[in-house]
C-alpha positions in Angstrom: 322.2 101.7 72.9 319.7 102.0 70.0 316.6 99.9 70.6 313.9 99.3 68.0 310.7 97.6 69.1 308.5 95.9 66.5 305.9 93.1 66.4 307.2 89.5 66.1 306.5 87.7 62.8 306.6 84.1 61.8 309.8 84.9 59.9 311.4 85.6 63.2 311.3 82.0 64.5 315.0 81.3 64.0 316.1 84.6 65.6 313.7 84.2 68.5 314.8 80.7 69.1 318.4 81.9 69.3 317.4 84.6 71.8 315.4 82.2 73.9 318.2 79.7 73.9 320.7 82.4 75.0 318.3 83.2 77.9 318.0 79.4 78.6 321.8 79.2 78.8 322.0 82.1 81.2 319.1 80.9 83.4 319.4 77.1 83.5 322.8 76.4 81.8 321.6 74.7 78.7 319.5 75.6 75.6 315.9 74.2 75.9 313.9 76.0 73.2 313.2 74.6 69.8 311.8 76.3 66.7 308.6 74.4 66.8 307.9 75.7 70.3 308.5 79.3 69.2 306.3 78.9 66.1 303.5 77.3 68.2 303.6 80.3 70.6 303.5 82.7 67.7 300.5 80.8 66.2 298.7 80.6 69.6 294.9 81.0 69.0 293.7 84.6 69.7 297.2 86.2 69.5 297.3 89.1 67.1 301.1 89.4 66.5 300.8 93.0 65.4 299.3 93.9 68.8 300.3 91.1 71.2 304.0 90.6 70.5 307.1 92.6 70.7 310.7 92.1 69.7 313.5 94.4 70.9 316.2 94.7 68.3 319.5 96.5 69.0 321.5 98.7 66.7 323.3 95.6 65.2 320.1 93.9 64.4 320.4 91.4 67.2 317.2 90.3 69.1 317.7 91.3 72.8 314.2 91.0 74.1 310.9 89.3 73.2 307.4 89.5 74.7 304.2 87.7 73.9 300.7 88.3 75.4 297.7 86.0 75.3 294.3 86.1 76.7 292.7 82.6 77.2 290.4 83.6 80.0 288.7 86.5 78.1 288.4 88.3 81.4 290.8 90.1 83.7 293.5 87.5 83.6 296.1 88.2 80.9 299.2 86.0 80.5 302.6 87.2 79.2 306.1 85.9 78.6 309.0 88.3 78.6 312.6 87.3 77.7 315.6 89.6 77.8 319.3 88.9 77.4 321.4 89.6 80.5 322.2 93.3 80.8 319.4 94.4 78.5 317.3 96.0 81.2 316.3 99.0 79.1 314.8 96.6 76.5 313.1 94.6 79.2 311.6 97.7 80.8 310.3 99.0 77.4 308.7 95.7 76.5 307.2 95.4 79.9 305.6 98.9 79.6 304.1 98.0 76.2 302.8 94.7 77.5 301.2 96.3 80.6 299.5 98.8 78.3 298.2 96.1 76.0 297.0 94.0 78.9 294.9 97.0 80.1 293.5 97.4 76.6 292.6 93.7 76.4 290.9 93.9 79.8 288.8 96.8 78.5 288.0 94.8 75.4 286.9 92.0 77.7 284.6 94.4 79.6 286.5 94.4 82.9 288.0 97.4 84.6 291.5 96.2 84.9 293.9 93.3 84.0 295.6 90.9 86.3 298.7 90.0 84.4 300.5 86.7 84.9 304.2 86.6 84.0 306.1 83.4 84.3 309.7 83.7 85.3 312.6 81.3 85.9 313.8 81.2 89.5 316.9 83.0 88.4 315.7 85.2 85.5 317.8 87.3 83.2 315.1 90.0 83.7 316.0 92.5 86.4 313.4 91.7 89.1 313.9 95.1 90.8 312.1 96.5 87.7 309.2 94.3 88.5 309.2 95.2 92.2 309.3 98.9 91.3 306.3 98.5 89.0 304.2 96.7 91.7 304.5 93.1 90.5 304.5 90.5 93.2 305.1 86.7 93.4 301.8 84.8 93.8 303.1 81.2 93.2 306.2 79.2 92.6 306.3 75.9 90.8 308.7 73.3 89.4 309.0 71.8 85.9 309.5 68.0 86.2 310.8 65.5 83.7 310.6 61.7 83.5 312.2 59.4 81.0 309.7 57.1 79.3 310.1 54.3 76.8 308.2 54.2 73.6 306.0 51.4 75.0 304.8 53.8 77.7 306.6 52.0 80.5 308.9 54.1 82.6 312.6 53.9 82.4 314.4 53.1 85.6 314.9 56.3 87.5 318.5 57.2 88.3 319.4 56.8 92.0 320.5 59.7 94.0 
């Protein structure tokens, strides 16, 4: 497979949204990403798209992987998101390498000797976790995303019974 990696751009919102929704379908069974969320991530303060984002594009022009790095702490902690389509392990591996290198650069820019990179993954990710294990990544925390129906008035809707 031919893989081209380039920085993300604001013009990529639609294609990235399609990629993220394909990942959502594979991981949780339904699309959950909207264009506004993608655009907000790309416009995150302090993110330099030319240096802090990556899009993996296959030979047919299809987006198969996407990574974004941000540095809120301005210290050793660097946060990243990495999304890959199922069976696109080579693309995931390449973006992960680039993100790890950039995280080390950001740490150096922040005046610290190394980066502690935080990657958020779904409990059943499309990314091959053996790749993470082989590169020394480890789980430090698990969490849940919760939802609650609310009315416009701010009062809670009745919760469904189990």
